[in-house]
C-alpha positions in Angstrom: 226.4 106.2 110.2 226.6 104.5 113.8 224.0 102.9 115.5 223.8 102.0 118.9 221.8 98.9 119.8 221.9 96.8 123.3 225.0 98.4 124.5 227.0 97.6 121.2 227.8 100.2 118.4 227.3 99.5 114.6 228.0 100.8 111.3 225.3 101.0 109.2 224.8 102.5 105.5 221.6 103.8 104.2 221.7 104.6 100.7 219.9 104.1 97.5 217.1 106.3 95.8 214.3 103.6 95.4 211.2 103.5 97.0 209.7 100.6 98.7 211.4 97.4 98.7 214.4 97.7 101.3 217.5 95.2 100.5 219.8 94.5 103.5 223.5 93.5 102.2 226.0 91.8 104.3 229.4 91.1 103.8 231.7 87.6 104.3 234.0 86.7 106.6 237.2 89.7 106.6 234.7 92.1 104.1 232.4 95.0 104.9 230.1 97.0 103.4 232.3 97.9 100.3 232.2 94.6 99.7 229.3 95.2 97.5 230.4 97.6 95.3 230.4 96.2 92.4 226.9 95.5 92.7 225.3 98.3 94.3 225.5 100.6 91.5 223.1 98.2 89.4 220.4 98.5 92.3 220.5 102.0 93.8 217.8 103.1 91.7 215.5 100.1 92.2 216.1 100.1 96.0 216.5 101.6 99.3 220.1 99.6 100.2 221.2 99.1 103.9 224.7 97.3 104.6 226.3 96.8 107.8 230.0 96.0 108.9 229.3 92.9 110.8 230.9 92.6 114.3 234.7 92.7 114.6 234.8 94.2 110.6 235.4 97.2 109.3 233.9 100.5 111.0 231.8 98.4 113.5 235.0 96.8 114.4 236.0 94.8 117.7 232.8 94.9 120.0 233.8 91.9 121.9 232.4 88.4 121.1 228.8 88.6 119.6 227.3 85.4 119.1 224.9 84.4 115.9 222.2 84.7 117.9 222.7 88.0 119.7 223.8 89.9 116.4 220.3 88.6 115.1 218.8 90.0 117.9 220.7 93.6 117.7 220.1 94.1 113.6 216.2 93.2 114.9 216.9 96.7 117.0 218.5 98.1 114.4 215.4 97.5 111.9 213.1 98.5 114.7 214.8 101.9 115.4 214.7 102.6 111.5 210.9 102.1 111.5 211.6 98.8 109.3 208.7 96.2 109.7 210.2 94.1 106.4 213.5 93.5 104.4 215.1 91.5 102.0 218.3 90.0 102.6 221.5 89.2 100.7 224.4 87.7 102.1 227.6 86.2 101.1 229.4 83.3 103.1 229.4 84.8 106.6 226.9 87.1 105.5 224.9 84.7 104.0 224.9 82.3 107.6 223.9 85.7 109.1 221.1 86.6 107.2 219.8 82.8 106.9 220.2 83.2 110.9 218.1 86.3 111.1 215.8 84.4 108.9 215.0 81.7 110.9 215.0 83.3 114.3 212.9 86.8 113.0 210.7 85.4 109.8 208.4 88.1 110.2 211.1 90.3 109.5 212.2 88.8 106.0 210.4 89.5 102.8 213.0 87.4 100.3 216.2 85.6 101.3 219.1 85.9 98.7 222.3 83.3 100.0 225.4 83.7 97.9 227.8 80.7 98.9 226.1 79.9 102.0 225.5 77.2 104.5 222.9 76.2 107.6 225.8 75.7 109.7 227.2 72.0 110.5 224.5 69.1 110.6 226.2 67.3 113.4 227.9 68.2 117.2 230.8 66.2 116.2 231.4 68.6 112.8 230.5 71.7 115.2 233.1 70.8 118.0 235.8 70.1 115.2 235.2 73.4 113.5 235.5 75.4 117.2 238.6 73.6 117.4 240.0 75.2 114.1 238.5 78.5 114.4 240.3 78.7 117.7 243.7 77.5 116.2 242.9 80.7 113.4 242.3 83.1 116.1 245.4 82.4 118.2 247.3 82.5 114.4 245.7 86.1 113.9 246.6 87.3 117.6 250.0 85.9 117.2 251.3 86.7 113.7 249.1 89.7 113.1 246.7 90.5 109.8 248.6 90.5 107.0 250.4 86.7 107.7 246.5 85.6 108.2 245.1 87.0 104.9 248.3 85.6 103.0 247.0 82.4 104.5 243.5 83.2 103.7 243.8 83.8 100.3 246.1 81.1 99.3 242.9 78.4 100.8 241.6 76.1 97.3 237.9 78.0 98.0 239.7 81.3 96.6 241.8 79.7 93.8 239.2 81.1 91.4 239.8 85.0 92.6 243.3 84.6 90.9 241.3 85.4 87.5 240.2 88.9 88.8 241.0 91.9 87.1 243.9 93.3 89.1 241.9 96.4 90.0 239.3 94.2 92.0 241.9 92.0 93.1 244.2 94.4 94.7 240.5 96.4 96.3 239.7 92.7 97.5 243.1 92.5 99.3 242.9 96.0 100.9 240.0 94.9 102.3 240.8 91.9 103.9 244.1 93.9 105.3 241.9 97.1 106.8 240.6 94.6 109.5 242.0 94.0 112.9 243.3 90.9 114.6 240.9 91.5 117.4 237.8 92.0 115.3 238.5 88.9 112.9 239.4 86.6 116.1 236.1 87.9 117.9 234.1 87.2 114.6 235.4 83.7 114.5 234.8 83.0 118.3 231.3 84.5 117.7 229.9 83.8 114.5 232.0 81.5 112.8 230.3 78.0 111.2 230.8 76.0 114.3 229.4 78.3 117.0 226.2 79.4 115.0 223.3 77.2 115.4 223.0 74.3 112.7 219.8 75.2 110.8 219.6 72.1 108.4 216.3 70.1 110.1 214.6 73.7 110.2 215.0 74.8 106.8 211.3 73.8 105.6 209.5 75.9 108.0 210.5 78.8 106.6 208.2 80.3 104.3 209.9 82.9 102.6 211.1 82.9 98.6 214.9 81.9 98.6 217.6 82.6 96.3 220.6 80.2 96.5 223.8 81.5 94.2 226.7 79.4 93.9 229.7 79.7 91.5 229.9 76.6 88.8 233.9 76.5 90.3 232.9 76.1 94.0 231.9 72.3 94.2 232.1 72.4 97.8 229.3 75.2 98.1 227.8 73.9 95.0 226.6 70.3 96.6 225.8 72.2 99.9 223.3 74.4 98.5 222.0 71.7 96.0 220.8 70.2 99.1 219.2 73.2 101.0 217.5 74.0 97.6 215.7 70.5 98.4 214.7 71.2 102.1 213.3 74.5 101.6 210.0 75.0 100.1 210.2 78.0 98.2 213.7 77.9 96.9 215.4 78.6 93.6 219.0 77.5 93.1 221.4 79.4 90.5 224.9 78.0 89.7 226.9 81.1 87.8 229.2 80.1 85.4 232.9 81.4 85.1 232.9 82.1 89.0 234.1 80.7 92.0 233.0 81.5 95.8 232.8 85.0 95.3 230.4 85.2 92.8 229.6 88.9 93.2 233.2 89.6 92.3 233.9 87.0 89.8 230.7 87.6 87.3 229.0 90.8 89.0 226.8 91.4 85.7 225.2 87.7 86.0 225.2 88.0 89.6 223.2 91.5 89.3 220.6 90.6 86.9 220.0 87.2 88.5 219.2 89.0 92.0 217.3 92.0 90.4 215.2 89.2 88.6 214.2 87.7 91.9 213.5 90.9 93.7 211.1 92.0 91.0 208.9 88.8 90.6 
């Protein structure tokens, strides 16, 4: 369904037979609500599932440059429209940064927080400015060359090396998901919600009181180390490292990922 909040329109999917707990899922960059199809069938009888296409992605599409803070404000308005006072959040990568930002800005709305291969942003102004310049370059690349050359480049990043071991049908679906995006939408996402543009939450992680689950793949050394440091700063965090998985744990080892999430939700 489409939801209009603060002058912008978002694609939202509301499904699941579960009563009580609401699990809100936020996809990564170049993703969409279908990102989590590999795991949601395991949850739909236990939880009410909400999925949102982030700005610039999927059926939300291009809605202008939306900052992280502005999207979080829009998400709060969506929850208010749906009459939801508390949700649990599961976010992957960009969606994880978004879920964390929402929890920091509106902690009263968050019951539990699950972050997969995510970060709290960049710790220094110098790193933020460097990343902004990099994302501006990627944005220009997108607008000049189009989506398919950009996806070819994106898939070649060392971060995604472990995806080469995905089953053919999963790898094909992932590529189709990426290719379904628009250059304008992805460009807007980079310029609005890129890592260099969002607030850095490193120094405020200890203020978050809800239970936090951090999930990273054993083969993703960069985010494994980031999340180890994050776990030390949260007051109620558990960090799980999944074997035989890299950055996209929910695709590379969906059974274990779903079991970890389910166990965390029912504690």
